C-alpha positions as CSV (number, residue, x, y, z in Angstrom):
1,M,-2.9,8.0,-18.7
2,L,-2.1,5.3,-16.1
3,Q,-3.6,5.3,-12.6
4,A,-1.2,4.2,-9.9
5,P,-3.4,3.9,-6.7
6,A,-2.2,3.9,-3.2
7,K,-2.9,0.8,-1.1
8,L,-4.0,0.4,2.5
9,N,-3.1,-2.5,4.7
10,L,-6.1,-3.7,6.7
11,G,-3.9,-5.4,9.3
12,L,-0.3,-6.6,8.9
13,R,1.2,-9.6,10.6
14,V,4.9,-10.3,10.4
15,G,6.1,-13.9,10.2
16,A,9.4,-15.6,10.4
17,R,12.4,-14.8,8.2
18,G,12.8,-16.9,5.1
19,A,16.0,-18.3,3.6
20,G,16.7,-14.9,1.9
21,G,16.5,-13.1,5.2
22,L,13.1,-11.5,4.4
23,H,10.0,-11.9,6.7
24,S,6.8,-13.4,5.5
25,I,3.7,-11.3,6.0
26,E,-0.1,-11.6,6.2
27,S,-2.3,-8.7,5.2
28,L,-5.3,-7.5,3.4
29,F,-4.2,-5.1,0.6
30,V,-6.9,-2.7,-0.6
31,P,-6.3,-0.1,-3.4
32,L,-7.4,3.5,-2.7
33,A,-8.9,6.3,-4.7
34,L,-5.8,8.3,-3.9
35,A,-3.5,7.8,-6.8
36,D,-0.5,9.0,-8.8
37,R,-0.9,9.6,-12.5
38,I,1.6,8.3,-15.1
39,E,2.0,8.8,-18.8
40,L,4.4,6.8,-20.9
41,R,5.9,8.3,-24.2
42,Q,8.0,6.2,-26.5
43,R,11.5,7.4,-27.3
44,A,14.4,6.0,-29.3
45,S,16.4,4.8,-26.3
46,G,17.0,5.1,-22.6
47,V,14.6,5.9,-19.8
48,R,13.8,9.5,-18.9
49,L,11.7,10.4,-15.8
50,L,9.8,13.7,-15.5
51,T,8.1,14.4,-12.2
52,E,5.6,17.0,-10.9
53,G,2.8,17.3,-8.4
54,P,2.3,18.3,-4.8
55,V,4.4,15.5,-3.3
56,A,8.2,15.2,-3.7
57,T,9.6,12.0,-5.2
58,P,13.2,10.8,-6.0
59,A,14.5,11.7,-9.4
60,G,16.4,9.6,-11.9
61,R,17.5,6.0,-11.3
62,S,16.8,6.1,-7.6
63,N,13.1,6.2,-8.4
64,L,11.4,2.8,-8.6
65,A,9.4,3.8,-11.6
66,H,12.6,4.5,-13.5
67,Q,14.0,1.1,-12.3
68,A,10.9,-0.7,-13.4
69,A,11.1,0.8,-16.9
70,Q,14.8,-0.1,-17.3
71,A,14.2,-3.6,-16.0
72,F,11.4,-4.2,-18.4
73,L,13.4,-3.0,-21.4
74,D,16.4,-5.0,-20.4
75,A,14.4,-8.2,-19.7
76,A,12.5,-7.9,-23.0
77,R,15.7,-7.0,-24.9
78,L,14.0,-4.1,-26.6
79,D,15.8,-1.6,-28.8
80,A,13.6,1.2,-27.5
81,G,13.2,3.7,-24.7
82,V,10.5,5.5,-22.7
83,T,9.8,8.8,-21.1
84,I,7.8,8.6,-17.8
85,C,5.7,11.6,-16.9
86,L,4.8,11.1,-13.2
87,R,2.4,13.3,-11.3
88,K,2.9,12.5,-7.6
89,H,0.1,12.6,-5.1
90,I,0.9,9.7,-2.7
91,P,3.4,10.6,0.0
92,S,6.5,8.3,0.3
93,P,7.7,6.6,2.3
94,A,4.4,6.4,4.0
95,G,3.3,2.7,4.1
96,L,0.9,3.4,1.2
97,G,2.9,1.7,-1.5
98,G,3.4,4.8,-3.6
99,G,6.7,3.8,-5.2
100,S,5.6,0.2,-5.7
101,S,2.4,1.4,-7.4
102,D,4.3,3.6,-9.7
103,A,6.5,0.7,-10.7
104,G,3.5,-1.6,-11.2
105,A,1.8,1.0,-13.4
106,V,5.0,1.4,-15.5
107,L,5.2,-2.3,-16.0
108,R,1.5,-2.5,-17.0
109,G,2.0,0.4,-19.4
110,L,5.0,-1.0,-21.1
111,A,3.3,-4.4,-21.5
112,Q,0.6,-2.5,-23.3
113,L,3.0,-0.6,-25.5
114,H,5.0,-3.8,-26.3
115,P,2.5,-6.7,-26.5
116,G,4.0,-10.1,-26.0
117,A,7.5,-8.7,-25.1
118,L,7.2,-10.5,-21.7
119,S,4.8,-13.3,-20.7
120,P,2.5,-12.7,-17.7
121,G,4.8,-15.0,-15.6
122,Q,7.9,-13.1,-16.6
123,L,6.2,-9.8,-15.8
124,A,5.1,-11.1,-12.3
125,E,8.6,-12.3,-11.6
126,L,10.1,-9.0,-12.7
127,A,7.7,-7.2,-10.4
128,L,8.7,-9.3,-7.4
129,Q,12.3,-8.6,-8.1
130,L,11.6,-4.9,-7.9
131,G,9.8,-5.2,-4.5
132,A,7.5,-7.3,-2.4
133,D,4.5,-5.0,-3.0
134,V,5.0,-4.5,-6.7
135,P,3.2,-7.7,-7.9
136,F,0.0,-6.5,-6.3
137,F,0.0,-3.3,-8.4
138,L,0.1,-5.2,-11.7
139,T,-3.7,-5.8,-11.1
140,P,-4.5,-3.7,-8.0
141,R,-7.6,-5.3,-6.5
142,P,-8.4,-6.2,-2.9
143,A,-6.4,-9.3,-2.0
144,L,-5.3,-11.3,1.0
145,V,-1.5,-11.2,0.6
146,S,1.0,-13.6,2.2
147,G,4.5,-15.0,1.8
148,R,6.9,-12.3,0.6
149,G,4.0,-10.7,-1.2
150,E,3.9,-13.2,-4.1
151,R,0.8,-15.1,-2.8
152,R,-2.4,-13.2,-3.4
153,L,-6.0,-14.4,-2.8
154,P,-8.4,-12.0,-4.5
155,V,-11.2,-10.7,-2.4
156,E,-14.5,-9.9,-4.1
157,G,-17.4,-7.9,-2.7
158,L,-15.4,-5.8,-0.2
159,P,-17.6,-2.8,0.7
160,V,-16.4,0.8,0.2
161,L,-14.6,2.0,3.3
162,H,-14.4,5.8,3.9
163,L,-11.0,6.8,5.3
164,L,-9.0,9.6,6.8
165,L,-5.3,9.3,6.3
166,L,-2.9,11.2,8.6
167,H,0.8,11.5,7.8
168,P,3.3,13.3,10.1
169,G,5.4,14.7,7.3
170,V,8.4,12.4,8.0
171,G,8.9,9.0,6.4
172,I,10.0,5.6,7.6
173,T,11.6,3.3,5.1
174,T,10.4,-0.3,5.0
175,A,13.9,-1.6,5.6
176,L,14.4,0.5,8.7
177,A,10.9,-0.5,10.0
178,F,11.7,-4.2,9.7
179,E,15.2,-3.7,11.2
180,T,13.7,-2.0,14.2
181,F,11.0,-4.7,14.5
182,D,13.7,-7.3,14.7
183,T,15.6,-5.3,17.4
184,L,12.4,-4.8,19.5
185,S,11.3,-8.4,19.0
186,A,14.6,-9.6,20.4
187,S,14.2,-7.5,23.6
188,L,10.4,-7.7,24.2
189,T,8.0,-10.5,25.0
190,P,5.9,-10.9,21.8
191,A,2.1,-10.1,22.0
192,P,-0.3,-13.0,21.7
193,A,-0.8,-13.8,18.0
194,R,-4.0,-12.7,16.4
195,P,-3.6,-13.6,12.7
196,T,-5.0,-11.0,10.4
197,L,-5.9,-13.5,7.7
198,R,-7.7,-15.8,10.0
199,S,-9.8,-12.8,11.3
200,L,-10.6,-11.7,7.7
201,L,-11.3,-15.2,6.4
202,A,-13.9,-15.5,9.1
203,L,-15.9,-12.8,7.2
204,R,-15.9,-14.7,4.0
205,E,-19.0,-16.5,2.6
206,E,-19.1,-20.3,3.0
207,D,-18.0,-20.8,-0.6
208,G,-15.0,-18.5,-0.1
209,S,-16.2,-16.2,-2.9
210,A,-16.9,-13.0,-1.1
211,V,-16.4,-10.9,2.1
212,T,-19.8,-10.1,3.7
213,D,-21.1,-6.6,3.7
214,A,-20.9,-6.6,7.5
215,L,-17.3,-5.3,7.5
216,P,-18.1,-1.6,8.1
217,G,-20.3,-2.4,11.0
218,L,-18.0,-4.7,12.9
219,S,-17.5,-4.4,16.6
220,A,-14.6,-2.4,17.9
221,E,-13.0,-5.6,19.2
222,H,-13.3,-7.4,15.8
223,W,-11.8,-4.4,14.1
224,R,-8.9,-4.4,16.6
225,D,-8.2,-8.1,15.7
226,I,-8.2,-7.3,12.0
227,L,-6.1,-4.1,12.1
228,V,-3.3,-5.4,14.2
229,N,-0.1,-4.2,12.6
230,D,3.1,-5.8,14.0
231,L,5.2,-2.9,12.7
232,E,3.4,-0.2,14.6
233,P,5.7,-0.5,17.8
234,A,8.7,-0.1,15.5
235,A,7.1,2.9,13.8
236,R,6.3,4.5,17.2
237,H,9.9,3.9,18.3
238,L,11.2,5.6,15.1
239,C,8.5,8.3,14.9
240,P,6.9,8.9,18.3
241,V,4.2,11.2,16.7
242,V,2.6,8.0,15.4
243,A,1.2,7.4,18.8
244,E,-0.2,10.9,18.9
245,L,-1.9,10.4,15.5
246,R,-3.6,7.3,16.8
247,E,-4.9,9.2,19.8
248,E,-6.2,12.1,17.5
249,L,-8.1,9.6,15.3
250,S,-9.4,7.6,18.3
251,A,-11.0,10.8,19.6
252,T,-13.0,11.3,16.4
253,Q,-16.1,9.3,15.2
254,A,-13.7,6.7,13.5
255,R,-15.1,3.2,13.9
256,A,-11.5,1.8,13.8
257,V,-7.9,3.1,13.7
258,G,-4.9,1.5,12.2
259,M,-1.5,2.0,10.6
260,S,-0.8,1.1,7.0
261,G,2.3,-0.9,6.0
262,S,5.5,0.1,7.7
263,G,4.0,3.5,8.5
264,P,4.0,6.2,9.5
265,T,0.6,6.8,7.9
266,M,-2.3,6.3,10.4
267,F,-5.9,5.9,9.1
268,G,-9.4,6.0,10.5
269,V,-12.3,4.0,9.1
270,F,-15.5,6.1,9.1
271,G,-19.1,5.2,8.4
272,D,-19.5,7.7,5.6
273,A,-17.6,10.4,3.7
274,R,-19.2,13.2,5.6
275,S,-17.9,11.9,9.0
276,A,-14.4,11.6,7.5
277,H,-14.4,15.1,6.2
278,E,-15.7,16.5,9.5
279,A,-12.8,14.8,11.3
280,A,-10.4,16.1,8.6
281,Q,-11.5,19.7,9.3
282,K,-10.7,19.3,13.0
283,L,-7.4,17.6,12.6
284,A,-5.9,19.3,9.5
285,P,-4.5,22.3,11.5
286,R,-2.6,19.9,13.8
287,V,-1.3,17.3,11.2
288,A,1.3,17.8,8.4
289,Q,-0.8,15.9,5.9
290,C,-4.5,15.0,6.2
291,R,-6.4,13.3,3.3
292,V,-9.9,11.9,3.0
293,T,-10.1,9.0,0.5
294,K,-11.9,5.6,0.1
295,T,-11.2,2.1,-0.9
296,I,-11.8,1.0,-4.5
297,S,-12.4,-2.4,-6.1
298,H,-10.2,-1.9,-9.2
299,I,-8.5,0.8,-11.3
300,G,-11.0,3.3,-12.6
301,A,-13.7,2.4,-10.0
302,T,-15.7,5.3,-8.7
303,A,-17.0,3.4,-5.6
């Protein structure tokens, strides 16, 4: 059974467009205990996708997991097929990387089923072709991510963060979020830059090997610098309830509040699991989806 964890963006800064028309980004990607489950079964030919679970997901070729499997088989020129059994727990689109994580897990699983069929470099390139977030999910560990998503600087020693995720029950696609970001940026005066990576790197040890364990206890001002998400104004424009979710979380004991990815999932960072669960009990009746989870250091981690 393969684990396909959700990811959280601790801050997201959007840079200039590149030659291909895509924006560069700066963010800290952190995998979560919240995860989809995937089982791969070999078959004679073709790709078949079976889905179940409490969260709806696209079926057939429109699903990124299906696309990942077909891309792997085509690139490796394998005379083989696969059945993908996907149990979905991560809402999508939600800014949590659910579809990308499923694709990454499928690529990992097929690489295990067919050792040597693709080199690590070929697998990484294939992942990037499927989506900017997919390479992260080949080895989902905390990382400072930049460029189109292809540059990843691993972060060791990140403390466990207890989280409450709020989702309004409607999604925002990444493409629409960036399109709206461009429209708003053209008509509004940009806010002063507060680079996410610079704020995060200031927390690293002098040898660059680890983030200090001070992260959960940061001041509200420092958290605000880190959790700036340039796509939040676009998300609010497309889904006004995003602003309401921020207000709801800010009224709890959350130490910090942010939006993950292109939204509309809002999250609160809490000092412990109990505080997160207490906030969830209060907010659950007023929010479409309310989930307590935590960050993890790698697949299979319990803390």
